[in-house]
PDBQT receptor file of N, H, CA, C and O in Angstrom, charges set to zero:
ATOM      1  N   MET A   1     -56.770 -19.110 -97.810  1.00  0.00    +0.000 N 
ATOM      2  CA  MET A   1     -56.337 -17.910 -98.487  1.00  0.00    +0.000 C 
ATOM      3  C   MET A   1     -57.457 -16.871 -98.390  1.00  0.00    +0.000 C 
ATOM      4  O   MET A   1     -58.624 -17.196 -98.609  1.00  0.00    +0.000 OA
ATOM      5  N   THR A   2     -57.107 -15.621 -98.062  1.00  0.00    +0.000 N 
ATOM      6  H   THR A   2     -56.159 -15.357 -97.884  1.00  0.00    +0.000 HD
ATOM      7  CA  THR A   2     -58.108 -14.568 -97.932  1.00  0.00    +0.000 C 
ATOM      8  C   THR A   2     -58.133 -13.712 -99.173  1.00  0.00    +0.000 C 
ATOM      9  O   THR A   2     -57.115 -13.530 -99.841  1.00  0.00    +0.000 OA
ATOM     10  N   ASN A   3     -59.291 -13.192 -99.473  1.00  0.00    +0.000 N 
ATOM     11  H   ASN A   3     -60.118 -13.339 -98.930  1.00  0.00    +0.000 HD
ATOM     12  CA  ASN A   3     -59.476 -12.315-100.612  1.00  0.00    +0.000 C 
ATOM     13  C   ASN A   3     -59.356 -10.882-100.124  1.00  0.00    +0.000 C 
ATOM     14  O   ASN A   3     -60.150 -10.457 -99.285  1.00  0.00    +0.000 OA
ATOM     15  N   LYS A   4     -58.388 -10.128-100.622  1.00  0.00    +0.000 N 
ATOM     16  H   LYS A   4     -57.743 -10.474-101.304  1.00  0.00    +0.000 HD
ATOM     17  CA  LYS A   4     -58.161  -8.763-100.166  1.00  0.00    +0.000 C 
ATOM     18  C   LYS A   4     -59.280  -7.813-100.568  1.00  0.00    +0.000 C 
ATOM     19  O   LYS A   4     -59.491  -6.790 -99.918  1.00  0.00    +0.000 OA
ATOM     20  N   ASP A   5     -60.005  -8.149-101.647  1.00  0.00    +0.000 N 
ATOM     21  H   ASP A   5     -59.834  -8.980-102.175  1.00  0.00    +0.000 HD
ATOM     22  CA  ASP A   5     -61.093  -7.290-102.105  1.00  0.00    +0.000 C 
ATOM     23  C   ASP A   5     -62.343  -7.448-101.259  1.00  0.00    +0.000 C 
ATOM     24  O   ASP A   5     -63.161  -6.530-101.204  1.00  0.00    +0.000 OA
ATOM     25  N   ASN A   6     -62.514  -8.573-100.604  1.00  0.00    +0.000 N 
ATOM     26  H   ASN A   6     -61.850  -9.320-100.648  1.00  0.00    +0.000 HD
ATOM     27  CA  ASN A   6     -63.691  -8.851 -99.786  1.00  0.00    +0.000 C 
ATOM     28  C   ASN A   6     -63.260  -9.232 -98.381  1.00  0.00    +0.000 C 
ATOM     29  O   ASN A   6     -63.037 -10.410 -98.103  1.00  0.00    +0.000 OA
ATOM     30  N   PRO A   7     -63.138  -8.244 -97.479  1.00  0.00    +0.000 N 
ATOM     31  CA  PRO A   7     -62.726  -8.565 -96.113  1.00  0.00    +0.000 C 
ATOM     32  C   PRO A   7     -63.800  -9.412 -95.434  1.00  0.00    +0.000 C 
ATOM     33  O   PRO A   7     -64.960  -9.391 -95.845  1.00  0.00    +0.000 OA
ATOM     34  N   PRO A   8     -63.419 -10.154 -94.397  1.00  0.00    +0.000 N 
ATOM     35  CA  PRO A   8     -64.407 -10.956 -93.668  1.00  0.00    +0.000 C 
ATOM     36  C   PRO A   8     -65.521 -10.076 -93.148  1.00  0.00    +0.000 C 
ATOM     37  O   PRO A   8     -65.309  -8.899 -92.853  1.00  0.00    +0.000 OA
ATOM     38  N   GLU A   9     -66.712 -10.646 -93.034  1.00  0.00    +0.000 N 
ATOM     39  H   GLU A   9     -66.884 -11.602 -93.273  1.00  0.00    +0.000 HD
ATOM     40  CA  GLU A   9     -67.880  -9.864 -92.602  1.00  0.00    +0.000 C 
ATOM     41  C   GLU A   9     -67.712  -9.291 -91.209  1.00  0.00    +0.000 C 
ATOM     42  O   GLU A   9     -68.254  -8.224 -90.922  1.00  0.00    +0.000 OA
ATOM     43  N   ASP A  10     -66.972  -9.970 -90.328  1.00  0.00    +0.000 N 
ATOM     44  H   ASP A  10     -66.532 -10.836 -90.561  1.00  0.00    +0.000 HD
ATOM     45  CA  ASP A  10     -66.829  -9.491 -88.967  1.00  0.00    +0.000 C 
ATOM     46  C   ASP A  10     -65.781  -8.388 -88.846  1.00  0.00    +0.000 C 
ATOM     47  O   ASP A  10     -65.651  -7.776 -87.787  1.00  0.00    +0.000 OA
ATOM     48  N   ALA A  11     -65.042  -8.131 -89.907  1.00  0.00    +0.000 N 
ATOM     49  H   ALA A  11     -65.148  -8.629 -90.768  1.00  0.00    +0.000 HD
ATOM     50  CA  ALA A  11     -64.050  -7.063 -89.886  1.00  0.00    +0.000 C 
ATOM     51  C   ALA A  11     -64.762  -5.744 -90.151  1.00  0.00    +0.000 C 
ATOM     52  O   ALA A  11     -65.380  -5.568 -91.201  1.00  0.00    +0.000 OA
ATOM     53  N   SER A  12     -64.677  -4.820 -89.204  1.00  0.00    +0.000 N 
ATOM     54  H   SER A  12     -64.175  -4.963 -88.351  1.00  0.00    +0.000 HD
ATOM     55  CA  SER A  12     -65.316  -3.520 -89.390  1.00  0.00    +0.000 C 
ATOM     56  C   SER A  12     -64.270  -2.516 -89.831  1.00  0.00    +0.000 C 
ATOM     57  O   SER A  12     -63.102  -2.629 -89.460  1.00  0.00    +0.000 OA
ATOM     58  N   PRO A  13     -64.681  -1.531 -90.624  1.00  0.00    +0.000 N 
ATOM     59  CA  PRO A  13     -63.731  -0.511 -91.040  1.00  0.00    +0.000 C 
ATOM     60  C   PRO A  13     -63.245   0.260 -89.820  1.00  0.00    +0.000 C 
ATOM     61  O   PRO A  13     -63.936   0.327 -88.804  1.00  0.00    +0.000 OA
ATOM     62  N   SER A  14     -62.084   0.825 -89.922  1.00  0.00    +0.000 N 
ATOM     63  H   SER A  14     -61.523   0.771 -90.747  1.00  0.00    +0.000 HD
ATOM     64  CA  SER A  14     -61.510   1.570 -88.816  1.00  0.00    +0.000 C 
ATOM     65  C   SER A  14     -62.390   2.783 -88.497  1.00  0.00    +0.000 C 
ATOM     66  O   SER A  14     -62.694   3.592 -89.373  1.00  0.00    +0.000 OA
ATOM     67  N   ILE A  15     -62.789   2.894 -87.234  1.00  0.00    +0.000 N 
ATOM     68  H   ILE A  15     -62.542   2.237 -86.522  1.00  0.00    +0.000 HD
ATOM     69  CA  ILE A  15     -63.603   4.034 -86.808  1.00  0.00    +0.000 C 
ATOM     70  C   ILE A  15     -62.883   4.749 -85.677  1.00  0.00    +0.000 C 
ATOM     71  O   ILE A  15     -62.105   4.149 -84.936  1.00  0.00    +0.000 OA
ATOM     72  N   SER A  16     -63.151   6.017 -85.562  1.00  0.00    +0.000 N 
ATOM     73  H   SER A  16     -63.783   6.504 -86.164  1.00  0.00    +0.000 HD
ATOM     74  CA  SER A  16     -62.499   6.807 -84.525  1.00  0.00    +0.000 C 
ATOM     75  C   SER A  16     -63.079   6.449 -83.161  1.00  0.00    +0.000 C 
ATOM     76  O   SER A  16     -64.190   5.925 -83.076  1.00  0.00    +0.000 OA
ATOM     77  N   PRO A  17     -62.337   6.727 -82.098  1.00  0.00    +0.000 N 
ATOM     78  CA  PRO A  17     -62.862   6.462 -80.758  1.00  0.00    +0.000 C 
ATOM     79  C   PRO A  17     -64.164   7.216 -80.487  1.00  0.00    +0.000 C 
ATOM     80  O   PRO A  17     -65.048   6.715 -79.792  1.00  0.00    +0.000 OA
ATOM     81  N   GLY A  18     -64.274   8.426 -81.044  1.00  0.00    +0.000 N 
ATOM     82  H   GLY A  18     -63.556   8.833 -81.609  1.00  0.00    +0.000 HD
ATOM     83  CA  GLY A  18     -65.501   9.200 -80.870  1.00  0.00    +0.000 C 
ATOM     84  C   GLY A  18     -66.696   8.533 -81.526  1.00  0.00    +0.000 C 
ATOM     85  O   GLY A  18     -67.795   8.514 -80.972  1.00  0.00    +0.000 OA
ATOM     86  N   GLU A  19     -66.464   7.982 -82.725  1.00  0.00    +0.000 N 
ATOM     87  H   GLU A  19     -65.571   7.998 -83.174  1.00  0.00    +0.000 HD
ATOM     88  CA  GLU A  19     -67.538   7.278 -83.428  1.00  0.00    +0.000 C 
ATOM     89  C   GLU A  19     -67.934   6.015 -82.679  1.00  0.00    +0.000 C 
ATOM     90  O   GLU A  19     -69.118   5.693 -82.582  1.00  0.00    +0.000 OA
ATOM     91  N   ALA A  20     -66.953   5.303 -82.153  1.00  0.00    +0.000 N 
ATOM     92  H   ALA A  20     -65.991   5.565 -82.232  1.00  0.00    +0.000 HD
ATOM     93  CA  ALA A  20     -67.235   4.086 -81.397  1.00  0.00    +0.000 C 
ATOM     94  C   ALA A  20     -68.044   4.410 -80.150  1.00  0.00    +0.000 C 
ATOM     95  O   ALA A  20     -68.989   3.698 -79.811  1.00  0.00    +0.000 OA
ATOM     96  N   LEU A  21     -67.669   5.487 -79.470  1.00  0.00    +0.000 N 
ATOM     97  H   LEU A  21     -66.902   6.065 -79.745  1.00  0.00    +0.000 HD
ATOM     98  CA  LEU A  21     -68.399   5.903 -78.271  1.00  0.00    +0.000 C 
ATOM     99  C   LEU A  21     -69.830   6.300 -78.624  1.00  0.00    +0.000 C 
ATOM    100  O   LEU A  21     -70.767   5.972 -77.896  1.00  0.00    +0.000 OA
ATOM    101  N   ARG A  22     -69.996   7.003 -79.739  1.00  0.00    +0.000 N 
ATOM    102  H   ARG A  22     -69.234   7.269 -80.330  1.00  0.00    +0.000 HD
ATOM    103  CA  ARG A  22     -71.330   7.415 -80.191  1.00  0.00    +0.000 C 
ATOM    104  C   ARG A  22     -72.194   6.188 -80.471  1.00  0.00    +0.000 C 
ATOM    105  O   ARG A  22     -73.352   6.134 -80.058  1.00  0.00    +0.000 OA
ATOM    106  N   ARG A  23     -71.637   5.211 -81.168  1.00  0.00    +0.000 N 
ATOM    107  H   ARG A  23     -70.696   5.255 -81.504  1.00  0.00    +0.000 HD
ATOM    108  CA  ARG A  23     -72.391   3.991 -81.477  1.00  0.00    +0.000 C 
ATOM    109  C   ARG A  23     -72.790   3.246 -80.205  1.00  0.00    +0.000 C 
ATOM    110  O   ARG A  23     -73.910   2.748 -80.085  1.00  0.00    +0.000 OA
ATOM    111  N   GLN A  24     -71.855   3.180 -79.263  1.00  0.00    +0.000 N 
ATOM    112  H   GLN A  24     -70.946   3.584 -79.361  1.00  0.00    +0.000 HD
ATOM    113  CA  GLN A  24     -72.153   2.507 -77.996  1.00  0.00    +0.000 C 
ATOM    114  C   GLN A  24     -73.260   3.253 -77.251  1.00  0.00    +0.000 C 
ATOM    115  O   GLN A  24     -74.171   2.628 -76.708  1.00  0.00    +0.000 OA
ATOM    116  N   ALA A  25     -73.187   4.575 -77.222  1.00  0.00    +0.000 N 
ATOM    117  H   ALA A  25     -72.447   5.083 -77.663  1.00  0.00    +0.000 HD
ATOM    118  CA  ALA A  25     -74.206   5.370 -76.545  1.00  0.00    +0.000 C 
ATOM    119  C   ALA A  25     -75.568   5.207 -77.211  1.00  0.00    +0.000 C 
ATOM    120  O   ALA A  25     -76.588   5.115 -76.529  1.00  0.00    +0.000 OA
ATOM    121  N   GLU A  26     -75.586   5.172 -78.544  1.00  0.00    +0.000 N 
ATOM    122  H   GLU A  26     -74.758   5.247 -79.098  1.00  0.00    +0.000 HD
ATOM    123  CA  GLU A  26     -76.856   4.988 -79.255  1.00  0.00    +0.000 C 
ATOM    124  C   GLU A  26     -77.466   3.623 -78.952  1.00  0.00    +0.000 C 
ATOM    125  O   GLU A  26     -78.681   3.513 -78.785  1.00  0.00    +0.000 OA
ATOM    126  N   GLU A  27     -76.643   2.594 -78.879  1.00  0.00    +0.000 N 
ATOM    127  H   GLU A  27     -75.656   2.684 -79.014  1.00  0.00    +0.000 HD
ATOM    128  CA  GLU A  27     -77.136   1.257 -78.561  1.00  0.00    +0.000 C 
ATOM    129  C   GLU A  27     -77.726   1.222 -77.149  1.00  0.00    +0.000 C 
ATOM    130  O   GLU A  27     -78.794   0.649 -76.934  1.00  0.00    +0.000 OA
ATOM    131  N   ILE A  28     -77.039   1.826 -76.201  1.00  0.00    +0.000 N 
ATOM    132  H   ILE A  28     -76.171   2.291 -76.376  1.00  0.00    +0.000 HD
ATOM    133  CA  ILE A  28     -77.538   1.872 -74.825  1.00  0.00    +0.000 C 
ATOM    134  C   ILE A  28     -78.841   2.652 -74.773  1.00  0.00    +0.000 C 
ATOM    135  O   ILE A  28     -79.774   2.255 -74.074  1.00  0.00    +0.000 OA
ATOM    136  N   ALA A  29     -78.916   3.760 -75.507  1.00  0.00    +0.000 N 
ATOM    137  H   ALA A  29     -78.159   4.082 -76.074  1.00  0.00    +0.000 HD
ATOM    138  CA  ALA A  29     -80.145   4.565 -75.525  1.00  0.00    +0.000 C 
ATOM    139  C   ALA A  29     -81.308   3.773 -76.105  1.00  0.00    +0.000 C 
ATOM    140  O   ALA A  29     -82.428   3.853 -75.599  1.00  0.00    +0.000 OA
ATOM    141  N   ARG A  30     -81.052   3.005 -77.168  1.00  0.00    +0.000 N 
ATOM    142  H   ARG A  30     -80.143   2.940 -77.579  1.00  0.00    +0.000 HD
ATOM    143  CA  ARG A  30     -82.110   2.176 -77.754  1.00  0.00    +0.000 C 
ATOM    144  C   ARG A  30     -82.587   1.122 -76.764  1.00  0.00    +0.000 C 
ATOM    145  O   ARG A  30     -83.787   0.884 -76.630  1.00  0.00    +0.000 OA
ATOM    146  N   GLU A  31     -81.639   0.492 -76.070  1.00  0.00    +0.000 N 
ATOM    147  H   GLU A  31     -80.664   0.686 -76.178  1.00  0.00    +0.000 HD
ATOM    148  CA  GLU A  31     -82.010  -0.526 -75.091  1.00  0.00    +0.000 C 
ATOM    149  C   GLU A  31     -82.839   0.081 -73.960  1.00  0.00    +0.000 C 
ATOM    150  O   GLU A  31     -83.851  -0.491 -73.554  1.00  0.00    +0.000 OA
ATOM    151  N   LYS A  32     -82.414   1.229 -73.456  1.00  0.00    +0.000 N 
ATOM    152  H   LYS A  32     -81.592   1.693 -73.786  1.00  0.00    +0.000 HD
ATOM    153  CA  LYS A  32     -83.144   1.872 -72.367  1.00  0.00    +0.000 C 
ATOM    154  C   LYS A  32     -84.515   2.357 -72.827  1.00  0.00    +0.000 C 
ATOM    155  O   LYS A  32     -85.485   2.281 -72.072  1.00  0.00    +0.000 OA
ATOM    156  N   ALA A  33     -84.601   2.852 -74.052  1.00  0.00    +0.000 N 
ATOM    157  H   ALA A  33     -83.813   2.914 -74.664  1.00  0.00    +0.000 HD
ATOM    158  CA  ALA A  33     -85.876   3.324 -74.573  1.00  0.00    +0.000 C 
ATOM    159  C   ALA A  33     -86.867   2.173 -74.679  1.00  0.00    +0.000 C 
ATOM    160  O   ALA A  33     -88.058   2.341 -74.415  1.00  0.00    +0.000 OA
ATOM    161  N   ALA A  34     -86.373   1.019 -75.062  1.00  0.00    +0.000 N 
ATOM    162  H   ALA A  34     -85.406   0.883 -75.276  1.00  0.00    +0.000 HD
ATOM    163  CA  ALA A  34     -87.254  -0.144 -75.191  1.00  0.00    +0.000 C 
ATOM    164  C   ALA A  34     -87.794  -0.579 -73.835  1.00  0.00    +0.000 C 
ATOM    165  O   ALA A  34     -88.905  -1.101 -73.745  1.00  0.00    +0.000 OA
ATOM    166  N   LEU A  35     -87.016  -0.366 -72.785  1.00  0.00    +0.000 N 
ATOM    167  H   LEU A  35     -86.114   0.059 -72.858  1.00  0.00    +0.000 HD
ATOM    168  CA  LEU A  35     -87.424  -0.776 -71.444  1.00  0.00    +0.000 C 
ATOM    169  C   LEU A  35     -88.120   0.335 -70.661  1.00  0.00    +0.000 C 
ATOM    170  O   LEU A  35     -88.712   0.082 -69.612  1.00  0.00    +0.000 OA
ATOM    171  N   SER A  36     -88.049   1.550 -71.166  1.00  0.00    +0.000 N 
ATOM    172  H   SER A  36     -87.567   1.756 -72.019  1.00  0.00    +0.000 HD
ATOM    173  CA  SER A  36     -88.567   2.715 -70.453  1.00  0.00    +0.000 C 
ATOM    174  C   SER A  36     -90.082   2.796 -70.531  1.00  0.00    +0.000 C 
ATOM    175  O   SER A  36     -90.663   2.650 -71.606  1.00  0.00    +0.000 OA
ATOM    176  N   PRO A  37     -90.724   3.030 -69.385  1.00  0.00    +0.000 N 
ATOM    177  CA  PRO A  37     -92.178   3.188 -69.407  1.00  0.00    +0.000 C 
ATOM    178  C   PRO A  37     -92.607   4.569 -69.884  1.00  0.00    +0.000 C 
ATOM    179  O   PRO A  37     -93.787   4.800 -70.146  1.00  0.00    +0.000 OA
ATOM    180  N   GLU A  38     -91.648   5.491 -69.996  1.00  0.00    +0.000 N 
ATOM    181  H   GLU A  38     -90.689   5.304 -69.783  1.00  0.00    +0.000 HD
ATOM    182  CA  GLU A  38     -91.996   6.845 -70.418  1.00  0.00    +0.000 C 
ATOM    183  C   GLU A  38     -92.528   6.846 -71.842  1.00  0.00    +0.000 C 
ATOM    184  O   GLU A  38     -92.025   6.149 -72.724  1.00  0.00    +0.000 OA
ATOM    185  N   ASN A  39     -93.539   7.635 -72.025  1.00  0.00    +0.000 N 
ATOM    186  H   ASN A  39     -93.947   8.201 -71.309  1.00  0.00    +0.000 HD
ATOM    187  CA  ASN A  39     -94.114   7.801 -73.347  1.00  0.00    +0.000 C 
ATOM    188  C   ASN A  39     -94.228   9.302 -73.575  1.00  0.00    +0.000 C 
ATOM    189  O   ASN A  39     -94.863  10.005 -72.789  1.00  0.00    +0.000 OA
ATOM    190  N   MET A  40     -93.626   9.786 -74.631  1.00  0.00    +0.000 N 
ATOM    191  H   MET A  40     -93.111   9.214 -75.269  1.00  0.00    +0.000 HD
ATOM    192  CA  MET A  40     -93.617  11.226 -74.885  1.00  0.00    +0.000 C 
ATOM    193  C   MET A  40     -95.018  11.815 -74.970  1.00  0.00    +0.000 C 
ATOM    194  O   MET A  40     -95.218  12.989 -74.659  1.00  0.00    +0.000 OA
ATOM    195  N   GLU A  41     -95.970  11.022 -75.381  1.00  0.00    +0.000 N 
ATOM    196  H   GLU A  41     -95.807  10.068 -75.633  1.00  0.00    +0.000 HD
ATOM    197  CA  GLU A  41     -97.331  11.531 -75.540  1.00  0.00    +0.000 C 
ATOM    198  C   GLU A  41     -98.016  11.810 -74.208  1.00  0.00    +0.000 C 
ATOM    199  O   GLU A  41     -98.981  12.573 -74.160  1.00  0.00    +0.000 OA
ATOM    200  N   VAL A  42     -97.533  11.207 -73.132  1.00  0.00    +0.000 N 
ATOM    201  H   VAL A  42     -96.749  10.587 -73.171  1.00  0.00    +0.000 HD
ATOM    202  CA  VAL A  42     -98.194  11.393 -71.841  1.00  0.00    +0.000 C 
ATOM    203  C   VAL A  42     -97.465  12.375 -70.935  1.00  0.00    +0.000 C 
ATOM    204  O   VAL A  42     -97.882  12.593 -69.797  1.00  0.00    +0.000 OA
ATOM    205  N   LEU A  43     -96.377  12.972 -71.429  1.00  0.00    +0.000 N 
ATOM    206  H   LEU A  43     -96.039  12.794 -72.353  1.00  0.00    +0.000 HD
ATOM    207  CA  LEU A  43     -95.665  13.958 -70.624  1.00  0.00    +0.000 C 
ATOM    208  C   LEU A  43     -96.471  15.253 -70.548  1.00  0.00    +0.000 C 
ATOM    209  O   LEU A  43     -97.123  15.661 -71.509  1.00  0.00    +0.000 OA
ATOM    210  N   SER A  44     -96.407  15.876 -69.394  1.00  0.00    +0.000 N 
ATOM    211  H   SER A  44     -95.877  15.544 -68.614  1.00  0.00    +0.000 HD
ATOM    212  CA  SER A  44     -97.093  17.152 -69.227  1.00  0.00    +0.000 C 
ATOM    213  C   SER A  44     -96.341  18.231 -70.008  1.00  0.00    +0.000 C 
ATOM    214  O   SER A  44     -95.171  18.048 -70.344  1.00  0.00    +0.000 OA
ATOM    215  N   PRO A  45     -97.002  19.349 -70.297  1.00  0.00    +0.000 N 
ATOM    216  CA  PRO A  45     -96.296  20.449 -70.982  1.00  0.00    +0.000 C 
ATOM    217  C   PRO A  45     -95.081  20.940 -70.197  1.00  0.00    +0.000 C 
ATOM    218  O   PRO A  45     -94.070  21.316 -70.790  1.00  0.00    +0.000 OA
ATOM    219  N   GLU A  46     -95.173  20.938 -68.882  1.00  0.00    +0.000 N 
ATOM    220  H   GLU A  46     -95.994  20.632 -68.400  1.00  0.00    +0.000 HD
ATOM    221  CA  GLU A  46     -94.037  21.370 -68.060  1.00  0.00    +0.000 C 
ATOM    222  C   GLU A  46     -92.862  20.410 -68.217  1.00  0.00    +0.000 C 
ATOM    223  O   GLU A  46     -91.716  20.840 -68.346  1.00  0.00    +0.000 OA
ATOM    224  N   GLU A  47     -93.150  19.108 -68.205  1.00  0.00    +0.000 N 
ATOM    225  H   GLU A  47     -94.081  18.759 -68.100  1.00  0.00    +0.000 HD
ATOM    226  CA  GLU A  47     -92.090  18.113 -68.384  1.00  0.00    +0.000 C 
ATOM    227  C   GLU A  47     -91.467  18.222 -69.772  1.00  0.00    +0.000 C 
ATOM    228  O   GLU A  47     -90.252  18.101 -69.931  1.00  0.00    +0.000 OA
ATOM    229  N   THR A  48     -92.303  18.450 -70.758  1.00  0.00    +0.000 N 
ATOM    230  H   THR A  48     -93.290  18.548 -70.628  1.00  0.00    +0.000 HD
ATOM    231  CA  THR A  48     -91.816  18.570 -72.123  1.00  0.00    +0.000 C 
ATOM    232  C   THR A  48     -90.924  19.800 -72.276  1.00  0.00    +0.000 C 
ATOM    233  O   THR A  48     -89.889  19.731 -72.939  1.00  0.00    +0.000 OA
ATOM    234  N   SER A  49     -91.307  20.907 -71.680  1.00  0.00    +0.000 N 
ATOM    235  H   SER A  49     -92.148  20.962 -71.142  1.00  0.00    +0.000 HD
ATOM    236  CA  SER A  49     -90.497  22.121 -71.798  1.00  0.00    +0.000 C 
ATOM    237  C   SER A  49     -89.221  22.030 -70.963  1.00  0.00    +0.000 C 
ATOM    238  O   SER A  49     -88.248  22.723 -71.260  1.00  0.00    +0.000 OA
ATOM    239  N   GLN A  50     -89.202  21.211 -69.951  1.00  0.00    +0.000 N 
ATOM    240  H   GLN A  50     -89.993  20.648 -69.709  1.00  0.00    +0.000 HD
ATOM    241  CA  GLN A  50     -88.019  21.035 -69.101  1.00  0.00    +0.000 C 
ATOM    242  C   GLN A  50     -86.955  20.176 -69.792  1.00  0.00    +0.000 C 
ATOM    243  O   GLN A  50     -85.767  20.313 -69.502  1.00  0.00    +0.000 OA
ATOM    244  N   MET A  51     -87.369  19.302 -70.693  1.00  0.00    +0.000 N 
ATOM    245  H   MET A  51     -88.334  19.191 -70.929  1.00  0.00    +0.000 HD
ATOM    246  CA  MET A  51     -86.443  18.370 -71.337  1.00  0.00    +0.000 C 
ATOM    247  C   MET A  51     -85.297  19.053 -72.091  1.00  0.00    +0.000 C 
ATOM    248  O   MET A  51     -84.149  18.650 -71.908  1.00  0.00    +0.000 OA
ATOM    249  N   PRO A  52     -85.551  20.066 -72.928  1.00  0.00    +0.000 N 
ATOM    250  CA  PRO A  52     -84.416  20.717 -73.619  1.00  0.00    +0.000 C 
ATOM    251  C   PRO A  52     -83.401  21.313 -72.638  1.00  0.00    +0.000 C 
ATOM    252  O   PRO A  52     -82.194  21.252 -72.869  1.00  0.00    +0.000 OA
ATOM    253  N   HIS A  53     -83.900  21.887 -71.547  1.00  0.00    +0.000 N 
ATOM    254  H   HIS A  53     -84.881  21.937 -71.359  1.00  0.00    +0.000 HD
ATOM    255  CA  HIS A  53     -82.997  22.441 -70.538  1.00  0.00    +0.000 C 
ATOM    256  C   HIS A  53     -82.110  21.343 -69.961  1.00  0.00    +0.000 C 
ATOM    257  O   HIS A  53     -80.895  21.510 -69.849  1.00  0.00    +0.000 OA
ATOM    258  N   GLU A  54     -82.722  20.227 -69.597  1.00  0.00    +0.000 N 
ATOM    259  H   GLU A  54     -83.708  20.092 -69.688  1.00  0.00    +0.000 HD
ATOM    260  CA  GLU A  54     -81.969  19.109 -69.024  1.00  0.00    +0.000 C 
ATOM    261  C   GLU A  54     -80.939  18.582 -70.017  1.00  0.00    +0.000 C 
ATOM    262  O   GLU A  54     -79.813  18.255 -69.641  1.00  0.00    +0.000 OA
ATOM    263  N   LEU A  55     -81.329  18.503 -71.282  1.00  0.00    +0.000 N 
ATOM    264  H   LEU A  55     -82.243  18.769 -71.588  1.00  0.00    +0.000 HD
ATOM    265  CA  LEU A  55     -80.393  18.030 -72.299  1.00  0.00    +0.000 C 
ATOM    266  C   LEU A  55     -79.217  18.989 -72.481  1.00  0.00    +0.000 C 
ATOM    267  O   LEU A  55     -78.078  18.551 -72.636  1.00  0.00    +0.000 OA
ATOM    268  N   ARG A  56     -79.491  20.303 -72.462  1.00  0.00    +0.000 N 
ATOM    269  H   ARG A  56     -80.417  20.659 -72.335  1.00  0.00    +0.000 HD
ATOM    270  CA  ARG A  56     -78.410  21.286 -72.587  1.00  0.00    +0.000 C 
ATOM    271  C   ARG A  56     -77.442  21.183 -71.400  1.00  0.00    +0.000 C 
ATOM    272  O   ARG A  56     -76.224  21.204 -71.582  1.00  0.00    +0.000 OA
ATOM    273  N   VAL A  57     -77.993  21.073 -70.190  1.00  0.00    +0.000 N 
ATOM    274  H   VAL A  57     -78.982  21.057 -70.043  1.00  0.00    +0.000 HD
ATOM    275  CA  VAL A  57     -77.148  20.961 -69.007  1.00  0.00    +0.000 C 
ATOM    276  C   VAL A  57     -76.297  19.700 -69.083  1.00  0.00    +0.000 C 
ATOM    277  O   VAL A  57     -75.104  19.727 -68.778  1.00  0.00    +0.000 OA
ATOM    278  N   HIS A  58     -76.911  18.602 -69.490  1.00  0.00    +0.000 N 
ATOM    279  H   HIS A  58     -77.880  18.580 -69.738  1.00  0.00    +0.000 HD
ATOM    280  CA  HIS A  58     -76.174  17.348 -69.591  1.00  0.00    +0.000 C 
ATOM    281  C   HIS A  58     -75.085  17.460 -70.652  1.00  0.00    +0.000 C 
ATOM    282  O   HIS A  58     -73.986  16.945 -70.446  1.00  0.00    +0.000 OA
ATOM    283  N   GLN A  59     -75.353  18.118 -71.782  1.00  0.00    +0.000 N 
ATOM    284  H   GLN A  59     -76.246  18.536 -71.949  1.00  0.00    +0.000 HD
ATOM    285  CA  GLN A  59     -74.348  18.296 -72.820  1.00  0.00    +0.000 C 
ATOM    286  C   GLN A  59     -73.160  19.103 -72.299  1.00  0.00    +0.000 C 
ATOM    287  O   GLN A  59     -72.008  18.776 -72.581  1.00  0.00    +0.000 OA
ATOM    288  N   ILE A  60     -73.447  20.153 -71.541  1.00  0.00    +0.000 N 
ATOM    289  H   ILE A  60     -74.384  20.419 -71.312  1.00  0.00    +0.000 HD
ATOM    290  CA  ILE A  60     -72.384  20.970 -70.963  1.00  0.00    +0.000 C 
ATOM    291  C   ILE A  60     -71.541  20.130 -70.002  1.00  0.00    +0.000 C 
ATOM    292  O   ILE A  60     -70.315  20.240 -69.991  1.00  0.00    +0.000 OA
ATOM    293  N   GLU A  61     -72.197  19.292 -69.197  1.00  0.00    +0.000 N 
ATOM    294  H   GLU A  61     -73.193  19.202 -69.206  1.00  0.00    +0.000 HD
ATOM    295  CA  GLU A  61     -71.467  18.403 -68.290  1.00  0.00    +0.000 C 
ATOM    296  C   GLU A  61     -70.542  17.471 -69.074  1.00  0.00    +0.000 C 
ATOM    297  O   GLU A  61     -69.408  17.232 -68.661  1.00  0.00    +0.000 OA
ATOM    298  N   LEU A  62     -71.018  16.950 -70.195  1.00  0.00    +0.000 N 
ATOM    299  H   LEU A  62     -71.940  17.144 -70.531  1.00  0.00    +0.000 HD
ATOM    300  CA  LEU A  62     -70.227  16.031 -70.995  1.00  0.00    +0.000 C 
ATOM    301  C   LEU A  62     -69.038  16.738 -71.641  1.00  0.00    +0.000 C 
ATOM    302  O   LEU A  62     -67.943  16.183 -71.741  1.00  0.00    +0.000 OA
ATOM    303  N   ASP A  63     -69.279  17.978 -72.077  1.00  0.00    +0.000 N 
ATOM    304  H   ASP A  63     -70.169  18.428 -71.995  1.00  0.00    +0.000 HD
ATOM    305  CA  ASP A  63     -68.188  18.747 -72.707  1.00  0.00    +0.000 C 
ATOM    306  C   ASP A  63     -67.107  19.029 -71.685  1.00  0.00    +0.000 C 
ATOM    307  O   ASP A  63     -66.102  19.662 -72.009  1.00  0.00    +0.000 OA
TER     308      ASP A  63
């Protein structure tokens, strides 16, 4: 018999497809960051200033 007030731990609340995609992307980003040799402290000023541009372009591509 199941208790309706306490759903099983493996049951997740209903999330939108966008939220699920965001969570998946965040998990992949964490995994890649852990394996990435890049360190923000060692980036040159040019590389650092180029990053926002690259992120904006990538966001536009995704949209």
